[in-house]
C-alpha positions as CSV (number, residue, x, y, z in Angstrom):
1,M,39.7,-67.1,85.9
2,T,42.7,-69.3,86.7
3,Y,42.8,-72.6,88.5
4,Q,45.2,-75.5,89.3
5,G,44.2,-78.8,87.9
6,A,44.5,-82.2,89.6
7,D,47.6,-82.7,87.4
8,G,49.3,-79.7,89.2
9,K,49.2,-77.5,86.1
10,Q,47.8,-74.0,86.1
11,Y,45.1,-73.1,83.7
12,V,43.6,-69.8,82.5
13,V,39.9,-69.9,81.4
14,I,38.2,-67.1,79.3
15,A,34.5,-66.9,78.9
16,S,33.4,-64.8,75.8
17,T,30.1,-63.9,74.2
18,G,29.5,-62.9,70.6
19,G,27.1,-60.1,70.0
20,G,24.0,-59.0,71.7
21,F,25.4,-55.5,72.3
22,F,23.8,-52.5,70.7
23,G,21.2,-54.8,69.0
24,N,23.8,-57.0,67.2
25,P,22.7,-60.6,66.9
26,V,24.1,-63.2,69.3
27,T,26.5,-65.3,67.2
28,D,28.4,-67.5,69.6
29,D,29.3,-68.1,73.3
30,S,32.6,-69.7,74.0
31,I,34.8,-70.9,76.9
32,M,38.5,-71.2,76.2
33,A,41.0,-72.9,78.5
34,F,44.8,-72.6,78.2
35,A,47.5,-74.5,80.1
36,L,50.3,-72.2,81.2
37,D,53.9,-73.2,80.3
38,T,55.6,-75.1,83.1
39,S,59.2,-74.4,81.9
40,K,61.4,-72.3,84.2
41,Q,63.2,-69.3,82.8
């Protein structure tokens, strides 16, 4: 998912889960957010 913050920057958010597939134990759930570079090329 992407969104634009109140500061005008664009962010990318990734939700991930750890395990629980094919009987593996669930180890961790995480949400990671990254700000995109605002420099022009």
